[in-house]
C-alpha positions as CSV (number, residue, x, y, z in Angstrom):
1,X,-11.9,0.1,4.3
2,X,-11.0,-2.8,6.6
3,X,-9.5,-6.0,5.1
4,X,-11.9,-8.8,4.1
5,X,-12.3,-12.0,6.1
6,X,-9.1,-14.1,5.7
7,X,-9.2,-16.8,3.0
8,X,-7.8,-20.4,3.7
9,X,-4.1,-20.9,3.2
10,X,-3.4,-22.1,-0.4
11,X,-2.2,-25.6,-1.0
12,X,1.6,-26.0,-1.7
13,X,3.5,-29.2,-2.5
14,X,6.2,-28.4,0.0
15,X,4.0,-27.4,2.9
16,X,2.0,-29.5,5.3
17,X,-0.5,-27.7,7.4
18,X,-1.2,-29.6,10.6
19,X,-3.6,-27.2,12.2
20,X,-4.9,-23.7,11.6
21,X,-6.7,-22.0,14.5
22,X,-8.3,-18.6,14.3
23,X,-7.4,-16.9,17.6
24,X,-8.7,-13.4,16.9
25,X,-11.2,-12.0,14.4
26,X,-11.7,-8.2,14.5
27,X,-10.6,-5.5,12.0
28,X,-7.9,-8.0,11.1
29,X,-7.6,-11.8,11.8
30,X,-4.9,-13.6,13.6
31,X,-4.3,-17.3,12.9
32,X,-2.1,-19.7,14.9
33,X,-0.7,-22.2,12.3
34,X,1.2,-25.4,13.0
35,X,3.0,-26.7,9.9
36,X,5.9,-28.4,8.3
37,X,7.8,-27.3,5.2
38,X,10.4,-28.8,3.0
39,X,13.9,-27.8,4.0
40,X,16.7,-26.9,1.5
41,X,18.2,-30.3,2.1
42,X,15.0,-32.0,0.8
43,X,13.7,-33.2,4.2
44,X,10.6,-32.0,5.9
45,X,11.1,-29.6,8.8
46,X,10.0,-30.4,12.4
47,X,6.6,-29.1,13.5
48,X,6.7,-25.3,13.6
49,X,4.1,-22.9,15.0
50,X,3.6,-19.5,13.6
51,X,1.3,-16.6,14.2
52,X,0.1,-15.0,11.0
53,X,-1.8,-11.7,10.9
54,X,-4.3,-12.1,8.0
55,X,-4.8,-8.8,6.3
56,X,-5.2,-9.8,2.7
57,X,-4.8,-8.0,-0.7
58,X,-4.3,-4.2,-0.7
59,X,-3.8,-1.7,-3.5
60,X,-2.0,1.6,-3.7
61,X,-1.4,4.3,-6.3
62,X,1.2,7.1,-6.7
63,X,-0.8,10.0,-8.3
64,X,1.4,11.9,-10.8
65,X,0.7,14.8,-13.1
66,X,3.2,14.7,-15.9
67,X,2.4,18.2,-17.2
68,X,3.0,19.9,-13.9
69,X,5.6,17.3,-12.9
70,X,4.0,17.1,-9.5
71,X,2.7,14.3,-7.2
72,X,-0.4,14.2,-5.0
73,X,0.4,12.8,-1.6
74,X,-1.5,12.7,1.7
75,X,-0.8,12.8,5.4
76,X,-2.7,10.9,8.1
77,X,-2.1,9.7,11.7
78,X,-1.0,6.1,12.1
79,X,-1.1,4.6,15.6
80,X,1.2,1.6,14.7
81,X,3.8,4.1,13.5
82,X,3.7,5.6,17.0
83,X,4.1,2.1,18.5
84,X,7.1,1.6,16.3
85,X,8.7,4.8,17.6
86,X,8.5,6.9,14.5
87,X,6.5,10.1,13.6
88,X,2.8,9.0,13.6
89,X,1.7,11.5,11.0
90,X,2.9,9.8,7.8
91,X,3.3,10.9,4.2
92,X,1.4,8.4,2.2
93,X,-0.2,7.5,-1.2
94,X,-3.8,6.5,-1.5
95,X,-4.2,2.8,-0.5
96,X,-6.7,0.3,0.8
97,X,-8.0,-3.2,0.7
98,X,-10.0,-4.9,-2.0
99,X,-13.7,-5.3,-1.1
100,X,-14.4,-9.1,-1.5
101,X,-14.2,-10.0,-5.2
102,X,-13.7,-6.4,-6.3
103,X,-11.1,-6.1,-9.0
104,X,-7.7,-4.6,-8.3
105,X,-8.4,-1.6,-10.6
106,X,-11.9,-1.0,-9.2
107,X,-10.4,-1.0,-5.6
108,X,-7.7,1.3,-6.7
109,X,-10.0,3.8,-8.3
110,X,-12.4,3.7,-5.3
111,X,-9.7,4.3,-2.8
112,X,-8.3,7.2,-4.8
113,X,-11.7,8.9,-5.1
114,X,-12.4,8.4,-1.3
115,X,-9.1,9.6,-0.1
116,X,-8.0,12.4,-2.4
117,X,-11.0,13.0,-4.6
118,X,-9.2,12.2,-7.8
119,X,-9.4,9.4,-10.4
120,X,-6.4,8.4,-12.5
121,X,-7.0,8.0,-16.2
122,X,-4.0,5.9,-16.9
123,X,-2.2,3.3,-14.7
124,X,1.2,1.6,-14.8
125,X,1.8,-1.3,-12.4
126,X,4.9,-1.0,-10.2
127,X,4.7,-4.4,-8.6
128,X,3.4,-6.8,-5.9
129,X,5.0,-6.6,-2.5
130,X,4.6,-8.6,0.7
131,X,5.1,-5.9,3.4
132,X,5.9,-8.1,6.4
133,X,6.7,-11.7,5.4
134,X,7.7,-12.6,8.9
135,X,4.3,-11.9,10.4
136,X,1.5,-11.0,7.9
137,X,0.0,-12.1,4.6
138,X,-0.6,-8.6,3.5
139,X,0.1,-8.2,-0.2
140,X,0.0,-4.8,-1.8
141,X,-0.2,-4.1,-5.5
142,X,1.3,-0.7,-6.3
143,X,0.6,1.5,-9.4
144,X,1.5,4.9,-10.6
145,X,-1.5,6.8,-12.0
146,X,-1.9,9.8,-14.2
147,X,-4.0,12.7,-12.6
148,X,-4.3,16.4,-12.9
149,X,-3.2,18.2,-9.8
150,X,-5.7,20.3,-8.0
151,X,-5.1,23.8,-6.9
152,X,-3.1,24.1,-3.7
153,X,-2.1,26.9,-1.3
154,X,1.5,28.3,-1.0
155,X,2.4,25.4,1.3
156,X,1.2,22.8,-1.2
157,X,-1.9,21.8,0.8
158,X,-5.0,21.1,-1.3
159,X,-7.5,20.4,1.4
160,X,-8.9,17.4,3.4
161,X,-10.0,14.0,2.2
162,X,-11.2,10.6,3.4
163,X,-14.5,9.1,4.5
164,X,-16.3,10.6,7.5
165,X,-18.0,7.3,8.1
166,X,-14.6,5.7,8.8
167,X,-13.3,8.8,10.8
168,X,-10.6,9.3,8.3
169,X,-8.6,12.6,8.7
170,X,-6.5,13.0,5.6
171,X,-4.6,16.2,4.5
172,X,-3.9,16.3,0.8
173,X,-0.7,17.8,-0.5
174,X,0.8,18.6,-4.0
175,X,4.5,18.0,-4.0
176,X,7.1,18.7,-6.8
177,X,8.5,15.4,-8.1
178,X,12.1,16.5,-7.4
179,X,11.3,17.2,-3.8
180,X,9.5,13.9,-3.2
181,X,12.4,12.0,-4.9
182,X,15.0,13.9,-2.8
183,X,13.0,13.0,0.4
184,X,12.9,9.3,-0.3
185,X,16.6,9.2,-1.3
186,X,17.5,10.9,2.0
187,X,15.6,8.3,4.0
188,X,12.9,10.7,5.1
189,X,9.9,8.6,4.2
190,X,9.4,5.7,6.6
191,X,6.1,4.5,5.1
192,X,7.2,1.5,3.1
193,X,4.5,1.6,0.4
194,X,5.2,5.3,-0.3
195,X,8.9,4.7,-0.4
196,X,8.7,1.8,-2.8
197,X,6.5,3.8,-5.1
198,X,8.8,6.8,-5.1
199,X,12.0,4.8,-5.6
200,X,10.5,3.1,-8.7
201,X,9.2,6.5,-9.8
202,X,12.7,8.0,-9.4
203,X,14.0,5.5,-12.0
204,X,11.1,5.7,-14.4
205,X,10.0,9.3,-14.1
206,X,11.5,10.7,-17.3
207,X,10.3,8.0,-19.6
208,X,6.9,7.9,-17.9
209,X,6.5,11.7,-18.2
210,X,7.4,11.6,-21.9
211,X,5.0,8.8,-22.6
212,X,2.1,10.4,-20.6
213,X,2.6,13.9,-22.0
214,X,2.4,12.6,-25.6
215,X,-0.6,10.3,-25.0
């Protein structure tokens, strides 16, 4: 789902917005903002101009089956990754933008159903992260969610997912937790949201698995 229309910049005691001009409105919005901010020496800065890509609030979840000790991951083509010079078919976790006033949990459950056909029955928040603070307002809230892994073939492929109406082409994989952790530790997962989730999971896996297997 595309991000919602950008909201106004929030007020801040140390920021003076001189002008905010919407220069592009499409799947995302681009604002040209002229502003001053309070410097570390206490004085206000000179007039600055910044382009901000307004993407909004996203959610993501790392689906984990504690009984099988396996994760459900997905692969899909990403054109911006190609533009960045990396492999465009990325290993990812379910993620998407909130729909208007939709709650974080509702958005998370909707995206997980749409992309991999599963719905977590327990959630633990990993954290809130600004993905590109130098150029975009995109904030992602990441969770780990308890699921039951579906059947997979010998290569770990479950099947295909995503919404046909959005032309999504998603391949769903089941991955042993050890293998996923080894991959992120080796620097083999360039998708930042997936890497953040897996690095947190690597530290909390044992305690999380014990808690979820008992519950």
